[in-house]
CHARMM-style PDB file with segment names, atoms N, HN, CA, C and O in Angstrom:
ATOM      1  N   MET     1       0.019  21.271   9.410  1.00  0.00      PROA
ATOM      2  CA  MET     1       0.109  19.845   9.185  1.00  0.00      PROA
ATOM      3  C   MET     1      -0.671  19.043  10.244  1.00  0.00      PROA
ATOM      4  O   MET     1      -1.345  18.071   9.903  1.00  0.00      PROA
ATOM      5  N   PRO     2      -0.586  19.436  11.509  1.00  0.00      PROA
ATOM      6  CA  PRO     2      -1.340  18.681  12.509  1.00  0.00      PROA
ATOM      7  C   PRO     2      -2.844  18.632  12.229  1.00  0.00      PROA
ATOM      8  O   PRO     2      -3.485  17.616  12.495  1.00  0.00      PROA
ATOM      9  N   ALA     3      -3.402  19.697  11.704  1.00  0.00      PROA
ATOM     10  HN  ALA     3      -2.880  20.522  11.488  1.00  0.00      PROA
ATOM     11  CA  ALA     3      -4.840  19.713  11.404  1.00  0.00      PROA
ATOM     12  C   ALA     3      -5.178  18.713  10.296  1.00  0.00      PROA
ATOM     13  O   ALA     3      -6.216  18.053  10.342  1.00  0.00      PROA
ATOM     14  N   ILE     4      -4.306  18.609   9.314  1.00  0.00      PROA
ATOM     15  HN  ILE     4      -3.462  19.146   9.277  1.00  0.00      PROA
ATOM     16  CA  ILE     4      -4.515  17.647   8.222  1.00  0.00      PROA
ATOM     17  C   ILE     4      -4.456  16.228   8.775  1.00  0.00      PROA
ATOM     18  O   ILE     4      -5.283  15.382   8.434  1.00  0.00      PROA
ATOM     19  N   ILE     5      -3.479  15.981   9.624  1.00  0.00      PROA
ATOM     20  HN  ILE     5      -2.807  16.668   9.901  1.00  0.00      PROA
ATOM     21  CA  ILE     5      -3.322  14.646  10.218  1.00  0.00      PROA
ATOM     22  C   ILE     5      -4.528  14.304  11.082  1.00  0.00      PROA
ATOM     23  O   ILE     5      -5.034  13.183  11.028  1.00  0.00      PROA
ATOM     24  N   GLU     6      -4.989  15.257  11.873  1.00  0.00      PROA
ATOM     25  HN  GLU     6      -4.578  16.168  11.917  1.00  0.00      PROA
ATOM     26  CA  GLU     6      -6.176  15.019  12.710  1.00  0.00      PROA
ATOM     27  C   GLU     6      -7.395  14.679  11.863  1.00  0.00      PROA
ATOM     28  O   GLU     6      -8.165  13.780  12.201  1.00  0.00      PROA
ATOM     29  N   LYS     7      -7.563  15.399  10.768  1.00  0.00      PROA
ATOM     30  HN  LYS     7      -6.938  16.130  10.494  1.00  0.00      PROA
ATOM     31  CA  LYS     7      -8.696  15.152   9.871  1.00  0.00      PROA
ATOM     32  C   LYS     7      -8.600  13.751   9.272  1.00  0.00      PROA
ATOM     33  O   LYS     7      -9.591  13.022   9.234  1.00  0.00      PROA
ATOM     34  N   LEU     8      -7.414  13.375   8.805  1.00  0.00      PROA
ATOM     35  HN  LEU     8      -6.609  13.967   8.836  1.00  0.00      PROA
ATOM     36  CA  LEU     8      -7.229  12.041   8.226  1.00  0.00      PROA
ATOM     37  C   LEU     8      -7.449  10.946   9.272  1.00  0.00      PROA
ATOM     38  O   LEU     8      -8.066   9.921   8.982  1.00  0.00      PROA
ATOM     39  N   GLU     9      -6.948  11.163  10.474  1.00  0.00      PROA
ATOM     40  HN  GLU     9      -6.446  11.996  10.710  1.00  0.00      PROA
ATOM     41  CA  GLU     9      -7.139  10.175  11.536  1.00  0.00      PROA
ATOM     42  C   GLU     9      -8.615  10.004  11.866  1.00  0.00      PROA
ATOM     43  O   GLU     9      -9.079   8.883  12.074  1.00  0.00      PROA
ATOM     44  N   ALA    10      -9.353  11.105  11.916  1.00  0.00      PROA
ATOM     45  HN  ALA    10      -8.976  12.016  11.747  1.00  0.00      PROA
ATOM     46  CA  ALA    10     -10.789  11.036  12.211  1.00  0.00      PROA
ATOM     47  C   ALA    10     -11.528  10.308  11.091  1.00  0.00      PROA
ATOM     48  O   ALA    10     -12.394   9.472  11.347  1.00  0.00      PROA
ATOM     49  N   GLU    11     -11.184  10.629   9.868  1.00  0.00      PROA
ATOM     50  HN  GLU    11     -10.480  11.309   9.659  1.00  0.00      PROA
ATOM     51  CA  GLU    11     -11.831   9.978   8.725  1.00  0.00      PROA
ATOM     52  C   GLU    11     -11.502   8.486   8.703  1.00  0.00      PROA
ATOM     53  O   GLU    11     -12.368   7.657   8.423  1.00  0.00      PROA
ATOM     54  N   LEU    12     -10.252   8.151   8.999  1.00  0.00      PROA
ATOM     55  HN  LEU    12      -9.548   8.824   9.227  1.00  0.00      PROA
ATOM     56  CA  LEU    12      -9.836   6.756   9.039  1.00  0.00      PROA
ATOM     57  C   LEU    12     -10.583   6.003  10.135  1.00  0.00      PROA
ATOM     58  O   LEU    12     -11.052   4.886   9.915  1.00  0.00      PROA
ATOM     59  N   GLU    13     -10.694   6.609  11.308  1.00  0.00      PROA
ATOM     60  HN  GLU    13     -10.313   7.516  11.487  1.00  0.00      PROA
ATOM     61  CA  GLU    13     -11.408   5.973  12.419  1.00  0.00      PROA
ATOM     62  C   GLU    13     -12.886   5.764  12.075  1.00  0.00      PROA
ATOM     63  O   GLU    13     -13.458   4.713  12.361  1.00  0.00      PROA
ATOM     64  N   GLU    14     -13.481   6.765  11.467  1.00  0.00      PROA
ATOM     65  HN  GLU    14     -13.016   7.619  11.235  1.00  0.00      PROA
ATOM     66  CA  GLU    14     -14.885   6.658  11.066  1.00  0.00      PROA
ATOM     67  C   GLU    14     -15.081   5.524  10.056  1.00  0.00      PROA
ATOM     68  O   GLU    14     -16.040   4.757  10.142  1.00  0.00      PROA
ATOM     69  N   HSD    15     -14.179   5.437   9.123  1.00  0.00      PROA
ATOM     70  HN  HSD    15     -13.400   6.061   9.052  1.00  0.00      PROA
ATOM     71  CA  HSD    15     -14.284   4.400   8.088  1.00  0.00      PROA
ATOM     72  C   HSD    15     -14.046   3.007   8.690  1.00  0.00      PROA
ATOM     73  O   HSD    15     -14.739   2.051   8.343  1.00  0.00      PROA
ATOM     74  N   GLN    16     -13.078   2.903   9.579  1.00  0.00      PROA
ATOM     75  HN  GLN    16     -12.515   3.681   9.861  1.00  0.00      PROA
ATOM     76  CA  GLN    16     -12.820   1.621  10.238  1.00  0.00      PROA
ATOM     77  C   GLN    16     -14.023   1.197  11.073  1.00  0.00      PROA
ATOM     78  O   GLN    16     -14.370   0.016  11.105  1.00  0.00      PROA
ATOM     79  N   THR    17     -14.653   2.135  11.739  1.00  0.00      PROA
ATOM     80  HN  THR    17     -14.372   3.095  11.713  1.00  0.00      PROA
ATOM     81  CA  THR    17     -15.843   1.832  12.527  1.00  0.00      PROA
ATOM     82  C   THR    17     -16.957   1.313  11.634  1.00  0.00      PROA
ATOM     83  O   THR    17     -17.614   0.324  11.959  1.00  0.00      PROA
ATOM     84  N   TYR    18     -17.170   1.989  10.500  1.00  0.00      PROA
ATOM     85  HN  TYR    18     -16.637   2.793  10.236  1.00  0.00      PROA
ATOM     86  CA  TYR    18     -18.182   1.528   9.545  1.00  0.00      PROA
ATOM     87  C   TYR    18     -17.894   0.099   9.094  1.00  0.00      PROA
ATOM     88  O   TYR    18     -18.808  -0.711   8.944  1.00  0.00      PROA
ATOM     89  N   MET    19     -16.611  -0.200   8.881  1.00  0.00      PROA
ATOM     90  HN  MET    19     -15.868   0.459   9.003  1.00  0.00      PROA
ATOM     91  CA  MET    19     -16.248  -1.527   8.374  1.00  0.00      PROA
ATOM     92  C   MET    19     -16.400  -2.627   9.416  1.00  0.00      PROA
ATOM     93  O   MET    19     -16.232  -3.803   9.094  1.00  0.00      PROA
ATOM     94  N   THR    20     -16.714  -2.269  10.656  1.00  0.00      PROA
ATOM     95  HN  THR    20     -16.850  -1.314  10.918  1.00  0.00      PROA
ATOM     96  CA  THR    20     -16.942  -3.290  11.685  1.00  0.00      PROA
ATOM     97  C   THR    20     -18.424  -3.534  11.941  1.00  0.00      PROA
ATOM     98  O   THR    20     -18.783  -4.350  12.790  1.00  0.00      PROA
ATOM     99  N   THR    21     -19.280  -2.833  11.214  1.00  0.00      PROA
ATOM    100  HN  THR    21     -18.988  -2.171  10.524  1.00  0.00      PROA
ATOM    101  CA  THR    21     -20.719  -2.972  11.429  1.00  0.00      PROA
ATOM    102  C   THR    21     -21.287  -4.145  10.638  1.00  0.00      PROA
ATOM    103  O   THR    21     -20.746  -4.508   9.594  1.00  0.00      PROA
ATOM    104  N   PRO    22     -22.361  -4.733  11.121  1.00  0.00      PROA
ATOM    105  CA  PRO    22     -23.014  -5.814  10.364  1.00  0.00      PROA
ATOM    106  C   PRO    22     -23.459  -5.351   8.972  1.00  0.00      PROA
ATOM    107  O   PRO    22     -23.423  -6.122   8.014  1.00  0.00      PROA
ATOM    108  N   LYS    23     -23.871  -4.102   8.874  1.00  0.00      PROA
ATOM    109  HN  LYS    23     -23.900  -3.476   9.653  1.00  0.00      PROA
ATOM    110  CA  LYS    23     -24.303  -3.564   7.577  1.00  0.00      PROA
ATOM    111  C   LYS    23     -23.196  -3.704   6.526  1.00  0.00      PROA
ATOM    112  O   LYS    23     -23.459  -4.030   5.369  1.00  0.00      PROA
ATOM    113  N   PHE    24     -21.960  -3.451   6.952  1.00  0.00      PROA
ATOM    114  HN  PHE    24     -21.747  -3.186   7.892  1.00  0.00      PROA
ATOM    115  CA  PHE    24     -20.837  -3.560   6.018  1.00  0.00      PROA
ATOM    116  C   PHE    24     -20.695  -4.992   5.515  1.00  0.00      PROA
ATOM    117  O   PHE    24     -20.477  -5.217   4.324  1.00  0.00      PROA
ATOM    118  N   TYR    25     -20.816  -5.945   6.411  1.00  0.00      PROA
ATOM    119  HN  TYR    25     -20.993  -5.762   7.378  1.00  0.00      PROA
ATOM    120  CA  TYR    25     -20.594  -7.345   6.034  1.00  0.00      PROA
ATOM    121  C   TYR    25     -21.741  -7.949   5.244  1.00  0.00      PROA
ATOM    122  O   TYR    25     -21.603  -9.038   4.688  1.00  0.00      PROA
ATOM    123  N   THR    26     -22.869  -7.256   5.187  1.00  0.00      PROA
ATOM    124  HN  THR    26     -22.980  -6.371   5.638  1.00  0.00      PROA
ATOM    125  CA  THR    26     -23.969  -7.743   4.357  1.00  0.00      PROA
ATOM    126  C   THR    26     -24.046  -6.986   3.031  1.00  0.00      PROA
ATOM    127  O   THR    26     -24.940  -7.225   2.219  1.00  0.00      PROA
ATOM    128  N   ALA    27     -23.098  -6.070   2.824  1.00  0.00      PROA
ATOM    129  HN  ALA    27     -22.371  -5.876   3.483  1.00  0.00      PROA
ATOM    130  CA  ALA    27     -23.073  -5.292   1.582  1.00  0.00      PROA
ATOM    131  C   ALA    27     -22.605  -6.164   0.424  1.00  0.00      PROA
ATOM    132  O   ALA    27     -22.039  -7.239   0.618  1.00  0.00      PROA
ATOM    133  N   ASP    28     -22.856  -5.672  -0.775  1.00  0.00      PROA
ATOM    134  HN  ASP    28     -23.316  -4.798  -0.933  1.00  0.00      PROA
ATOM    135  CA  ASP    28     -22.412  -6.417  -1.965  1.00  0.00      PROA
ATOM    136  C   ASP    28     -20.892  -6.315  -2.098  1.00  0.00      PROA
ATOM    137  O   ASP    28     -20.251  -5.466  -1.479  1.00  0.00      PROA
ATOM    138  N   GLY    29     -20.351  -7.179  -2.901  1.00  0.00      PROA
ATOM    139  HN  GLY    29     -20.872  -7.869  -3.405  1.00  0.00      PROA
ATOM    140  CA  GLY    29     -18.901  -7.276  -3.065  1.00  0.00      PROA
ATOM    141  C   GLY    29     -18.247  -5.988  -3.527  1.00  0.00      PROA
ATOM    142  O   GLY    29     -17.164  -5.634  -3.059  1.00  0.00      PROA
ATOM    143  N   ASP    30     -18.895  -5.288  -4.439  1.00  0.00      PROA
ATOM    144  HN  ASP    30     -19.775  -5.575  -4.819  1.00  0.00      PROA
ATOM    145  CA  ASP    30     -18.333  -4.031  -4.940  1.00  0.00      PROA
ATOM    146  C   ASP    30     -18.209  -2.993  -3.832  1.00  0.00      PROA
ATOM    147  O   ASP    30     -17.224  -2.256  -3.772  1.00  0.00      PROA
ATOM    148  N   THR    31     -19.199  -2.936  -2.965  1.00  0.00      PROA
ATOM    149  HN  THR    31     -19.999  -3.534  -3.014  1.00  0.00      PROA
ATOM    150  CA  THR    31     -19.169  -1.987  -1.849  1.00  0.00      PROA
ATOM    151  C   THR    31     -18.026  -2.329  -0.894  1.00  0.00      PROA
ATOM    152  O   THR    31     -17.329  -1.439  -0.407  1.00  0.00      PROA
ATOM    153  N   ILE    32     -17.844  -3.598  -0.635  1.00  0.00      PROA
ATOM    154  HN  ILE    32     -18.411  -4.321  -1.031  1.00  0.00      PROA
ATOM    155  CA  ILE    32     -16.775  -4.033   0.265  1.00  0.00      PROA
ATOM    156  C   ILE    32     -15.404  -3.713  -0.325  1.00  0.00      PROA
ATOM    157  O   ILE    32     -14.525  -3.201   0.368  1.00  0.00      PROA
ATOM    158  N   VAL    33     -15.232  -4.017  -1.604  1.00  0.00      PROA
ATOM    159  HN  VAL    33     -15.947  -4.433  -2.167  1.00  0.00      PROA
ATOM    160  CA  VAL    33     -13.955  -3.727  -2.261  1.00  0.00      PROA
ATOM    161  C   VAL    33     -13.695  -2.225  -2.270  1.00  0.00      PROA
ATOM    162  O   VAL    33     -12.571  -1.785  -2.027  1.00  0.00      PROA
ATOM    163  N   SER    34     -14.716  -1.452  -2.545  1.00  0.00      PROA
ATOM    164  HN  SER    34     -15.628  -1.809  -2.742  1.00  0.00      PROA
ATOM    165  CA  SER    34     -14.584   0.005  -2.553  1.00  0.00      PROA
ATOM    166  C   SER    34     -14.184   0.520  -1.176  1.00  0.00      PROA
ATOM    167  O   SER    34     -13.329   1.399  -1.064  1.00  0.00      PROA
ATOM    168  N   ALA    35     -14.794  -0.019  -0.138  1.00  0.00      PROA
ATOM    169  HN  ALA    35     -15.488  -0.732  -0.229  1.00  0.00      PROA
ATOM    170  CA  ALA    35     -14.468   0.394   1.234  1.00  0.00      PROA
ATOM    171  C   ALA    35     -13.037   0.012   1.587  1.00  0.00      PROA
ATOM    172  O   ALA    35     -12.334   0.783   2.240  1.00  0.00      PROA
ATOM    173  N   GLN    36     -12.604  -1.159   1.167  1.00  0.00      PROA
ATOM    174  HN  GLN    36     -13.175  -1.786   0.637  1.00  0.00      PROA
ATOM    175  CA  GLN    36     -11.229  -1.588   1.430  1.00  0.00      PROA
ATOM    176  C   GLN    36     -10.236  -0.699   0.690  1.00  0.00      PROA
ATOM    177  O   GLN    36      -9.180  -0.356   1.221  1.00  0.00      PROA
ATOM    178  N   ASP    37     -10.582  -0.331  -0.535  1.00  0.00      PROA
ATOM    179  HN  ASP    37     -11.440  -0.610  -0.967  1.00  0.00      PROA
ATOM    180  CA  ASP    37      -9.723   0.571  -1.307  1.00  0.00      PROA
ATOM    181  C   ASP    37      -9.628   1.934  -0.636  1.00  0.00      PROA
ATOM    182  O   ASP    37      -8.549   2.521  -0.559  1.00  0.00      PROA
ATOM    183  N   LYS    38     -10.760   2.434  -0.151  1.00  0.00      PROA
ATOM    184  HN  LYS    38     -11.637   1.957  -0.214  1.00  0.00      PROA
ATOM    185  CA  LYS    38     -10.767   3.735   0.525  1.00  0.00      PROA
ATOM    186  C   LYS    38      -9.931   3.675   1.793  1.00  0.00      PROA
ATOM    187  O   LYS    38      -9.186   4.608   2.096  1.00  0.00      PROA
ATOM    188  N   LEU    39     -10.051   2.587   2.531  1.00  0.00      PROA
ATOM    189  HN  LEU    39     -10.656   1.829   2.286  1.00  0.00      PROA
ATOM    190  CA  LEU    39      -9.269   2.420   3.749  1.00  0.00      PROA
ATOM    191  C   LEU    39      -7.777   2.448   3.428  1.00  0.00      PROA
ATOM    192  O   LEU    39      -7.008   3.125   4.111  1.00  0.00      PROA
ATOM    193  N   ALA    40      -7.368   1.726   2.406  1.00  0.00      PROA
ATOM    194  HN  ALA    40      -7.992   1.176   1.852  1.00  0.00      PROA
ATOM    195  CA  ALA    40      -5.958   1.704   2.012  1.00  0.00      PROA
ATOM    196  C   ALA    40      -5.487   3.093   1.589  1.00  0.00      PROA
ATOM    197  O   ALA    40      -4.371   3.499   1.913  1.00  0.00      PROA
ATOM    198  N   LYS    41      -6.329   3.812   0.871  1.00  0.00      PROA
ATOM    199  HN  LYS    41      -7.236   3.482   0.608  1.00  0.00      PROA
ATOM    200  CA  LYS    41      -5.995   5.172   0.424  1.00  0.00      PROA
ATOM    201  C   LYS    41      -5.817   6.102   1.627  1.00  0.00      PROA
ATOM    202  O   LYS    41      -4.858   6.871   1.683  1.00  0.00      PROA
ATOM    203  N   LEU    42      -6.736   6.028   2.582  1.00  0.00      PROA
ATOM    204  HN  LEU    42      -7.515   5.403   2.536  1.00  0.00      PROA
ATOM    205  CA  LEU    42      -6.625   6.860   3.776  1.00  0.00      PROA
ATOM    206  C   LEU    42      -5.354   6.538   4.561  1.00  0.00      PROA
ATOM    207  O   LEU    42      -4.683   7.438   5.065  1.00  0.00      PROA
ATOM    208  N   GLU    43      -5.036   5.268   4.658  1.00  0.00      PROA
ATOM    209  HN  GLU    43      -5.582   4.537   4.248  1.00  0.00      PROA
ATOM    210  CA  GLU    43      -3.825   4.863   5.378  1.00  0.00      PROA
ATOM    211  C   GLU    43      -2.578   5.409   4.684  1.00  0.00      PROA
ATOM    212  O   GLU    43      -1.651   5.874   5.347  1.00  0.00      PROA
ATOM    213  N   ARG    44      -2.554   5.354   3.347  1.00  0.00      PROA
ATOM    214  HN  ARG    44      -3.307   4.977   2.808  1.00  0.00      PROA
ATOM    215  CA  ARG    44      -1.412   5.900   2.596  1.00  0.00      PROA
ATOM    216  C   ARG    44      -1.317   7.414   2.777  1.00  0.00      PROA
ATOM    217  O   ARG    44      -0.227   7.951   2.975  1.00  0.00      PROA
ATOM    218  N   GLU    45      -2.447   8.092   2.711  1.00  0.00      PROA
ATOM    219  HN  GLU    45      -3.332   7.655   2.550  1.00  0.00      PROA
ATOM    220  CA  GLU    45      -2.452   9.546   2.885  1.00  0.00      PROA
ATOM    221  C   GLU    45      -1.958   9.940   4.277  1.00  0.00      PROA
ATOM    222  O   GLU    45      -1.191  10.891   4.428  1.00  0.00      PROA
ATOM    223  N   LEU    46      -2.401   9.205   5.278  1.00  0.00      PROA
ATOM    224  HN  LEU    46      -3.024   8.433   5.155  1.00  0.00      PROA
ATOM    225  CA  LEU    46      -1.977   9.493   6.646  1.00  0.00      PROA
ATOM    226  C   LEU    46      -0.474   9.245   6.806  1.00  0.00      PROA
ATOM    227  O   LEU    46       0.229  10.038   7.433  1.00  0.00      PROA
ATOM    228  N   GLU    47       0.000   8.161   6.245  1.00  0.00      PROA
ATOM    229  HN  GLU    47      -0.571   7.518   5.736  1.00  0.00      PROA
ATOM    230  CA  GLU    47       1.425   7.850   6.301  1.00  0.00      PROA
ATOM    231  C   GLU    47       2.241   8.959   5.616  1.00  0.00      PROA
ATOM    232  O   GLU    47       3.275   9.386   6.131  1.00  0.00      PROA
ATOM    233  N   SER    48       1.773   9.410   4.474  1.00  0.00      PROA
ATOM    234  HN  SER    48       0.933   9.063   4.056  1.00  0.00      PROA
ATOM    235  CA  SER    48       2.458  10.491   3.752  1.00  0.00      PROA
ATOM    236  C   SER    48       2.440  11.785   4.552  1.00  0.00      PROA
ATOM    237  O   SER    48       3.433  12.511   4.584  1.00  0.00      PROA
ATOM    238  N   ALA    49       1.325  12.074   5.191  1.00  0.00      PROA
ATOM    239  HN  ALA    49       0.518  11.485   5.165  1.00  0.00      PROA
ATOM    240  CA  ALA    49       1.223  13.295   5.990  1.00  0.00      PROA
ATOM    241  C   ALA    49       2.197  13.266   7.164  1.00  0.00      PROA
ATOM    242  O   ALA    49       2.847  14.267   7.465  1.00  0.00      PROA
ATOM    243  N   TYR    50       2.292  12.112   7.823  1.00  0.00      PROA
ATOM    244  HN  TYR    50       1.764  11.299   7.578  1.00  0.00      PROA
ATOM    245  CA  TYR    50       3.247  12.001   8.924  1.00  0.00      PROA
ATOM    246  C   TYR    50       4.679  12.153   8.415  1.00  0.00      PROA
ATOM    247  O   TYR    50       5.499  12.816   9.050  1.00  0.00      PROA
ATOM    248  N   ALA    51       4.976  11.545   7.278  1.00  0.00      PROA
ATOM    249  HN  ALA    51       4.309  11.007   6.762  1.00  0.00      PROA
ATOM    250  CA  ALA    51       6.320  11.648   6.717  1.00  0.00      PROA
ATOM    251  C   ALA    51       6.648  13.099   6.376  1.00  0.00      PROA
ATOM    252  O   ALA    51       7.754  13.568   6.643  1.00  0.00      PROA
ATOM    253  N   ARG    52       5.702  13.795   5.796  1.00  0.00      PROA
ATOM    254  HN  ARG    52       4.804  13.414   5.579  1.00  0.00      PROA
ATOM    255  CA  ARG    52       5.919  15.203   5.445  1.00  0.00      PROA
ATOM    256  C   ARG    52       6.110  16.044   6.693  1.00  0.00      PROA
ATOM    257  O   ARG    52       6.961  16.932   6.717  1.00  0.00      PROA
ATOM    258  N   TRP    53       5.335  15.777   7.722  1.00  0.00      PROA
ATOM    259  HN  TRP    53       4.643  15.055   7.703  1.00  0.00      PROA
ATOM    260  CA  TRP    53       5.470  16.507   8.976  1.00  0.00      PROA
ATOM    261  C   TRP    53       6.875  16.293   9.561  1.00  0.00      PROA
ATOM    262  O   TRP    53       7.508  17.234  10.040  1.00  0.00      PROA
ATOM    263  N   GLU    54       7.345  15.051   9.514  1.00  0.00      PROA
ATOM    264  HN  GLU    54       6.831  14.286   9.125  1.00  0.00      PROA
ATOM    265  CA  GLU    54       8.692  14.768  10.012  1.00  0.00      PROA
ATOM    266  C   GLU    54       9.742  15.526   9.206  1.00  0.00      PROA
ATOM    267  O   GLU    54      10.708  16.040   9.771  1.00  0.00      PROA
ATOM    268  N   GLU    55       9.557  15.598   7.885  1.00  0.00      PROA
ATOM    269  HN  GLU    55       8.773  15.180   7.426  1.00  0.00      PROA
ATOM    270  CA  GLU    55      10.485  16.349   7.038  1.00  0.00      PROA
ATOM    271  C   GLU    55      10.506  17.825   7.440  1.00  0.00      PROA
ATOM    272  O   GLU    55      11.568  18.430   7.581  1.00  0.00      PROA
ATOM    273  N   LEU    56       9.313  18.387   7.619  1.00  0.00      PROA
ATOM    274  HN  LEU    56       8.450  17.895   7.504  1.00  0.00      PROA
ATOM    275  CA  LEU    56       9.219  19.789   7.990  1.00  0.00      PROA
ATOM    276  C   LEU    56       9.844  20.059   9.358  1.00  0.00      PROA
ATOM    277  O   LEU    56      10.516  21.072   9.553  1.00  0.00      PROA
ATOM    278  N   GLU    57       9.618  19.151  10.296  1.00  0.00      PROA
ATOM    279  HN  GLU    57       9.072  18.329  10.137  1.00  0.00      PROA
ATOM    280  CA  GLU    57      10.216  19.290  11.623  1.00  0.00      PROA
ATOM    281  C   GLU    57      11.737  19.238  11.531  1.00  0.00      PROA
ATOM    282  O   GLU    57      12.429  20.013  12.192  1.00  0.00      PROA
ATOM    283  N   ALA    58      12.259  18.321  10.710  1.00  0.00      PROA
ATOM    284  HN  ALA    58      11.697  17.692  10.174  1.00  0.00      PROA
ATOM    285  CA  ALA    58      13.707  18.198  10.547  1.00  0.00      PROA
ATOM    286  C   ALA    58      14.280  19.464   9.915  1.00  0.00      PROA
ATOM    287  O   ALA    58      15.349  19.932  10.306  1.00  0.00      PROA
ATOM    288  N   MET    59      13.564  20.013   8.937  1.00  0.00      PROA
ATOM    289  HN  MET    59      12.696  19.633   8.619  1.00  0.00      PROA
ATOM    290  CA  MET    59      14.015  21.248   8.299  1.00  0.00      PROA
ATOM    291  C   MET    59      14.022  22.395   9.303  1.00  0.00      PROA
ATOM    292  O   MET    59      14.948  23.205   9.328  1.00  0.00      PROA
ATOM    293  N   LEU    60      12.993  22.454  10.121  1.00  0.00      PROA
ATOM    294  HN  LEU    60      12.240  21.795  10.101  1.00  0.00      PROA
ATOM    295  CA  LEU    60      12.891  23.504  11.128  1.00  0.00      PROA
ATOM    296  C   LEU    60      14.018  23.384  12.139  1.00  0.00      PROA
ATOM    297  O   LEU    60      14.607  24.392  12.530  1.00  0.00      PROA
ATOM    298  N   LYS    61      14.319  22.189  12.557  1.00  0.00      PROA
ATOM    299  HN  LYS    61      13.840  21.371  12.239  1.00  0.00      PROA
ATOM    300  CA  LYS    61      15.414  21.974  13.516  1.00  0.00      PROA
ATOM    301  C   LYS    61      16.751  22.354  12.892  1.00  0.00      PROA
ATOM    302  O   LYS    61      17.625  22.893  13.571  1.00  0.00      PROA
ATOM    303  N   GLY    62      16.913  22.076  11.594  1.00  0.00      PROA
ATOM    304  HN  GLY    62      16.203  21.638  11.042  1.00  0.00      PROA
ATOM    305  CA  GLY    62      18.137  22.461  10.894  1.00  0.00      PROA
ATOM    306  C   GLY    62      18.303  23.957  10.852  1.00  0.00      PROA
ATOM    307  O   GLY    62      19.418  24.458  10.994  1.00  0.00      PROA
ATOM    308  N   VAL    63      17.233  24.677  10.662  1.00  0.00      PROA
ATOM    309  HN  VAL    63      16.327  24.270  10.546  1.00  0.00      PROA
ATOM    310  CA  VAL    63      17.266  26.148  10.631  1.00  0.00      PROA
ATOM    311  C   VAL    63      17.571  26.680  12.030  1.00  0.00      PROA
ATOM    312  O   VAL    63      18.328  27.639  12.178  1.00  0.00      PROA
ATOM    313  N   GLU    64      16.997  26.073  13.032  1.00  0.00      PROA
ATOM    314  HN  GLU    64      16.382  25.294  12.911  1.00  0.00      PROA
ATOM    315  CA  GLU    64      17.217  26.536  14.400  1.00  0.00      PROA
ATOM    316  C   GLU    64      18.663  26.340  14.843  1.00  0.00      PROA
ATOM    317  O   GLU    64      19.186  27.123  15.637  1.00  0.00      PROA
ATOM    318  N   LEU    65      19.308  25.290  14.325  1.00  0.00      PROA
ATOM    319  HN  LEU    65      18.884  24.655  13.681  1.00  0.00      PROA
ATOM    320  CA  LEU    65      20.683  24.999  14.724  1.00  0.00      PROA
ATOM    321  C   LEU    65      21.677  25.974  14.109  1.00  0.00      PROA
ATOM    322  O   LEU    65      22.764  26.169  14.653  1.00  0.00      PROA
ATOM    323  N   GLU    66      21.333  26.571  13.015  1.00  0.00      PROA
ATOM    324  HN  GLU    66      20.450  26.412  12.573  1.00  0.00      PROA
ATOM    325  CA  GLU    66      22.270  27.457  12.312  1.00  0.00      PROA
ATOM    326  C   GLU    66      22.346  28.830  12.908  1.00  0.00      PROA
ATOM    327  OT1 GLU    66      23.093  29.676  12.417  1.00  0.00      PROA
TER     328      GLU     66
END
């Protein structure tokens, strides 16, 4: 799970960096909307990955306690 999270974080950072460039702000509307949609998707995926990791950690702790 940590490798998946690292990959998503790197992709999210790369995309956020792109969205701060002048090139992004001179792009056509469709490109901007597409980039915003991708950013939202990456954020949701990262949030889900963290939630799943927490679930797995909780399950592991439950097994260790027994």
